[in-house]
C-alpha positions in Angstrom: -7.7 -8.9 13.3 -5.7 -9.8 10.1 -4.5 -7.3 7.6 -2.2 -9.1 5.1 -0.5 -5.9 3.8 0.3 -4.7 7.3 1.6 -8.1 8.2 3.7 -8.2 5.1 5.1 -4.7 5.6 6.0 -5.5 9.3 8.1 -8.5 8.1 10.1 -6.5 5.4 13.7 -5.3 6.3 14.2 -1.9 8.0 14.0 1.0 5.7 16.1 4.1 6.3 13.9 7.2 5.9 14.0 10.8 6.9 10.7 12.1 8.5 11.0 15.4 6.8 11.3 13.8 3.3 8.5 11.1 3.9 5.7 13.6 4.2 6.2 15.1 0.7 6.7 11.6 -0.8 3.5 10.6 0.7 1.8 13.8 -0.7 2.9 12.9 -4.2 1.0 9.5 -4.1 -2.5 9.1 -5.5 -5.8 8.6 -3.6 -5.7 4.8 -3.6 -2.3 5.0 -1.7 -3.6 7.6 0.7 -6.5 5.3 1.5 -4.0 2.3 2.0 -1.9 4.4 4.4 -4.9 5.4 6.3 -5.9 1.7 6.6 -2.5 1.0 7.9 -2.8 3.8 10.5 -6.2 2.5 11.6 -5.1 -1.1 11.8 -2.0 -0.2 13.8 -4.3 1.8 16.1 -6.7 -1.0 16.5 -3.9 -3.4 17.5 -2.8 -1.1 20.3 -6.0 0.4 21.4 -9.6 -0.5 21.9 -11.7 0.9 19.2 -14.6 2.8 20.6 -18.0 3.4 18.9 -17.2 7.1 18.9 -16.3 7.5 15.2 -15.2 11.2 16.0 -12.0 9.8 17.5 -9.1 10.4 15.2 -6.0 8.2 16.1 -2.5 9.6 16.7 -3.7 13.3 16.8 -4.6 13.5 13.2 -6.5 16.6 12.3 -9.5 16.9 9.9 -8.7 19.1 6.8 -10.2 22.5 6.5 -12.3 21.1 3.6 -13.6 18.3 5.8 -12.7 15.8 3.1 -9.7 14.1 4.6 -7.3 13.8 7.6 -3.9 15.2 8.0 -1.2 13.4 10.0 2.2 14.7 11.1 4.7 11.9 10.6 6.5 12.7 13.8 3.3 12.2 15.9 2.9 8.6 14.7 4.6 5.8 16.6 8.0 4.9 15.4 7.1 1.4 14.4 4.1 2.7 12.5 6.3 5.3 10.6 8.6 2.4 9.8 5.6 0.4 8.2 4.5 3.5 6.3 8.0 4.2 5.1 8.2 0.6 3.8 4.9 1.1 2.0 6.0 4.3 0.4 9.4 2.7 -0.6 7.6 -0.3 -2.0 5.1 1.7 -4.2 7.5 4.3 -5.3 10.2 1.8 -6.3 7.7 -0.4 -8.0 6.5 2.7 -10.1 9.9 3.2 -11.5 
């Protein structure tokens, strides 16, 4: 399964990031970026796991928000290589905005 953004981010140089700071940085992004990050999470999950028809499965211990309108992830519960891809994405979009 091809996802060009994921592949591009995977090939970028390593980014130093602090898990404690990455969460608040993500929270400052807009909805489009939240959706991209979720797509990155799902793609990573699909590469390492068999997707089931059970749509209730939320990868990497994500939790449905109380409002039911989104999913919350804890950065530290994501695999290290996925955290790195997300950090690269956040670095890219925040440095592009400045």
